[in-house]
N, C-alpha and C positions, 0 to 999 in steps of 0.2 A: 583521611577524613575527609570529607564529601566539602566537597568545592561550593562557595556560597556568594561567588561572584557571577557578577548581574550588567555584567560588559553583553551587551548583545553583538553578535555577527553571524554571517549566510552558512551554514556548515559548509563544508566541503566540496570540490568538484563538480561539478554534473556530471551523468555515468556515461555520458555517452558526449563527448568532444569532439567537435569537427563533424560530425556527423549534421548535414545543411536540408533543408524541407526540401523534400519530396512527392512527389504524388504519381498514382497510376490510374487513369481514367478509367471510368466503369464502360465497364464497356458496352451497354445500352445507352450510353449519355445522361444514365443518372449522375446525383451527387454519389461519392466515395462511401459508399456502403463502411466505413471500418477507419475512426479517425485515431493515432495514436500521438500524445502527448507525454513530454517528460514531464515531472511533474520537480523540476529542479528547487534543490535546495531542501525539500518536505526534510526535517526533526523526526527522527524516528529515535523511539528508545523502547530497548526490552525488559519488559520486567517479569521478575519470576517471585508468588508466593502465595500462600492461599488469601481466606476470607478475612486474613487481617492486615490486609494492605487495605483495604476498602477506604479507611479514614484518609491517610495518604493520598490514594484517587481521589478524591474527590476534594478533598483541600487546593491540591494543586492542578487538578483539571477539571474540575466541573463535572465529573461524572459522577450519579449518585448511587451507581451500583455495577456492579462488573458483567460483563456481557455472559449470556445462557455461552452454552457452545454452538459452536460454527456460526457466531452473530457479533457483531458491535454495536459500540454505544457513539452516538455521532454529538458531539459539544460544543457550537460554534463550528472552527478550523479542525476541532480534534476529536481525531476515532480511533475509540479504544478497540482494540481486533482481539478474539478469545483467538489462541494460538493451541493452546490444551490445557487438561485442568487443574495447571496454575502456571502457564505461560500466557505473558497477553504484549504486543505489541501496541504503542501508543506513537500516532505519527500527530507532528504538531507543528503550528508555524516556524517557518524559519526563521533561524537566530534565538530561538525558545528553551531548543531544547537543553541546554548545560544548564542555563536557569533552573527550569523544571528536574533536573536529573540532582542538582545537588538538594533542590530541596525534599525532595522526594527520600534522598538517602539520609535526609534528618531525620524525617519523620522514620523509615521502617529500620532507625537504630535499634530502637530493642525487640524486633521482632526477627525471625528469619525470614528474611527478603530478598532481594537484590534488584536494580537495576542498574542500566549499561545502557552508553551511549553505541551505538549500531550504523546512527548516520549514512558516514562514509559508503559503506560495507556493501547497504541496502540502494535498489532504484524504483522507483513508485512510475507506475505508467497511467498515466489517465488513458484507459481506450476504449472509445464510441462508435456508435453508429445502429444503421438497421440492419447490420451483418454481424453484428458483434459477436453474436452469441453460436450466428454458424461459424464462425473461423474459429473460436476458442473447444469446442465442441472437434476438431480435424482430428488436436494435438492434446485433447483431456478425458481424462476417463468420466469425469462428473458430470449428471446429469443435470444438463444448464436449461432446463425448459425453466422458462418463467414460475411457471406453478410451482417447481422445483425449486429451486434456487431462486429465491425472491430478493425481492429490494433490502437491501438489514442482512444478509445473509455473509460469509464469510467461508473460506475452505483453503486449507492446502494441500496443494496435488501436482505432477508437475506440464509442464508445458511441455508436449514433444519430448527432449533431453535436460529443460532446464526443471528444477523446482522452483514454485511460483506459490502464491498469495493470492485468491482473489478475493474482495471484495464488491458484492453488489452494489454500486450507490444508487443507481438508478434500473427502471426496467431496461434499456439500451445502452449500460454505460458501467464500466468496472474501474475498480483502481488495479493496481497486478502491481505486486513486491515479486523483487525476486532481486538476486543476487546483482554486488555492479558488476562484478565478473563476467556474468552471463548479460547486459543488458542490450549488446550488442546483437549475439544469437537470438535472444530476444525480438526486438524488433524486425533481426532479417528474415525472421519464421512468421510473424504476426505479415509479415507485409507480402511474402510470399506464397504463405494459405489462403490471402486475402485479393490476391488477384482477378479473379472471376466475381467479386464486388468491388473494388475500385477501391486503393487506399489512400491515408494522406498520412505523410509523417510530420507533426512543427513539431522544430527543433526548441 
């Protein structure tokens, strides 16, 4: 039976414990072209089901439509991300994931659907800056030109050896979601790939 507890708490630990702020100066003295910041404690729910889940999704998230292929829908601080024909990732405010999960499970009780709290298994990085697309292109096979991968689009891909989900939240800004176990590797890779542009990591 689904939990209906409304007790609010922050999800588990950050994915990069003990990592301090660091900056690599731009060779030309300009501002760093890549800024990396962990979105600590962001709630994350994996949702599976066909169009029948929309009623529950709308009631519990405010999203009035399921996202189209390789797109995400944003309502306030929440993103509903398309992962596949019947799979979505809900990113929500810290501390709300358990309440939303419980309510979704009640809504899904009579249909073929599932929702799982994956908050602690995934890390979300806010990566932005004038060189963010150039840095990502060094390890990603996607065409990241703004005309091809525009704001509002998302895709699952590999960044070097790490499986990631990329959300284009603005022209020069992405939300990168990866497994927590790969978080340190991904940040190391981004800092190394961004050396020529200058990088800044903010814990």
